[in-house]
N, C-alpha and C positions, 0 to 999 in steps of 0.2 A: 264554487262557481262551476258551470259547465264549460266545455272547451270553447264554445262559441263566445261566451262572455269574456273568457280570458283573452282570446284573439282580438276582440273588440277593444278591450282595455289596452292591450299591447299596441294596437294601431293608434289609439288616442295618445298614448305615451310617446310613440315615435313622432307624432305630429308636432310635439313640443320641442323636439331635439334639433340642435344644429348639427348636421352631419358634414364632416370635412370632405373636401374634394378628394384628397389623397386617401387611398386605402392602405390597409396594414400589410406589410411584406409577409409576415407570418401571423397566423391567427392565435390569439391567446386571451385568457381572462385573468385579471389580477383581482383577488379578493382582499379588501382591506379589513383587518381584524383589529378591533379596539372598542373600548367602552364609549358611550355618548360623551361628547366633550373632549375626546382624545385628539380630534383633528382629522378624522377620516376624510371628510369632504375636502378639506384644505390639501391634504396629501394627494387625494385623487386628482384634483384639478392641477396641481403642480406636475404630477406624472404625465397628464395629458399634454401639457405644454412642451414636454420633451419627447413624446412618443407619437410619431405620425400615424394617422388612421385609427386613432383610439377614441372611444366615446365613454363618458361616465354614465352609469345607470344607478340612480339613487333610489333606495328603498323608500325614502320619504316622498319622492315624486309619485310612486305608486300609492302611498297612503293618501296623498293629496287627491288623486283621482277617485279612490275608493270612498273617501269621506264624502265627496260631493255626490256620489251615487248611493250614499247611505248603506254602504256595505262594510263588514268587519275587515280587520287587517289580518294578522297572523299568516295562515297558509295562503290567503289570497294575495298577499304581498309577494310571497315566494313564487307563486304561479305566474303573476304578471311580470315580475322582473326576469324570471327564467325565459318566458316567451319573448320578451323584448331582446334579451341577450341573444337568443337563438336567431331572431330575425336580423339583428345587426351582424352577427357572424356570417350568416348566409349571404349578406351583401358585401362581405369583404372587410368589415370593420372589426377591430379587437375591442375588448370591453374592460372597464374597471368598475367593479362593484364597490360602492362606499357604504353600503347598508349595514356593515358589520357581519362577522362570521364567527362569533365566539362559540356558537353551538354547532355540533356535528351536522345537524339537519340543514343548517344554512350553508355549510361547506359542501354538503352533498348536493344541495340545490344548484350551487355554482358549477359543480362537476356535471350535473345533469344538463345544464344549459350548454356546456362546452361539447358534450358528447357527439351530437349530430355532425358537427363541423370538425371533429377531432382536434379541437383547439387545445393548446397547452394551458394547464391550470396552475397558477402561481399565487402565493399568499404573502402579504406584507403585514407584519404585526406592529401596532403602535402601543408603546408603553407610556403611561402617565400616572402621576399620583392622583387618586380619585378626588381628593379635596381640591386639587388644582383644576381638574376637569369640571367639578361642580361650580367652582368660582367663575370659570370662563363661560360655562353654559348659562348660568344665571345672569351674568352680565349681558350676554346676547339676548336672552329672553326678556330682559327688562329694558332693552333699548327701544324707545318709542318710535324710532325711525324704521324699525323692521316691519316690512310689509310681507305677510305670508303669501307664498306663491308656489307654483309647480317646482321651480328651481330651488326654493328655500322655504320649505313648508314648516309652519309653526305647529309642532306635533302636540304639545301639551302646555300646561301652565308651568311657570318656573318651579313651583313646589313639586309638581309631579315629575318634572324632569330631574330634579335633584334626587328624588326618591328612586327613580329609575337608574340613575348613575350608581347609587349605592348597591342596588340589586345586581346590576350588571358587573360591578366591580368584584363581587363575590364569585361570579362565574369566571371572570377573567383570571382571578387569583388561582383558581383550581385548574385552569387549563395549562398544561405543560407544553412548551414549544415543540417538544419531541412528538407530540400527538398530532401536529399539524403537517400532514403530508403535502409537500410542495412549498413549504415556507422557505423564502429566499433571503429575507432580511428582516431585522427588527429595528424599529425607530424609537428613540426617546424624545417625546415632545414636551419635555418639561422646561426647555430653555427658550432661547430667542428664535425669531423667525430666521435669522441667519444660520443658526444651528440646524434648524429644520431643513432649510434649503440645501445645506451641505449633505445631510443624510438622504434627502430625496434624490439628489444627483447621484449619490452612491448607489441607491436602489435602482435608478434608471440604468446605471452601468451593469448591475447584476442581471436585470431583465434582458438587456441586449446581449450580454455574454451567454446567458442560458439559451436564448432563442438562436443565437448564432452557432451554438454547438449542437443543435438538434438536426 
């Protein structure tokens, strides 16, 4: 896409978002790393509830807009989400990316979005057994009550999502945590919601401590 198209998609994306009244005291981006079905969106939304002036930017929301425009995903998703994050940061909001950042090019895209505002870039990694992620994701995709939307886009069929999880799990297994510059915490999402809540609260503490020390 050319730059004008990217800006138009970013404007459309922003039109769907609810922007909080309160702005962020310090600008930052948190990238959530994990395979599909690991709970990236759940963690992102829990983080937002604890951090004022923060907005979630979902890669699937960009896919929703691009699909309706009959455009491919891939780099177009990265360009749109990067442009959206830049605009949010320029308005005084911090950002949480929940689209996954297993690959270096995705982490670089997050850093590119942060650069103009000199925002701090942090990463949180979610671990989960791939078979459990597959079970959870298939259950979601088979739920007849699910209405695909900008905020909760149905990306593929259950079968394709299961295959995607297996592919991404291989990438996840090969990624060493020491390779992730800016990694602040790792979460195990194999347990209960109460277990997850406790780990998210600890992650929030880490974010606040890091930002407070800058």
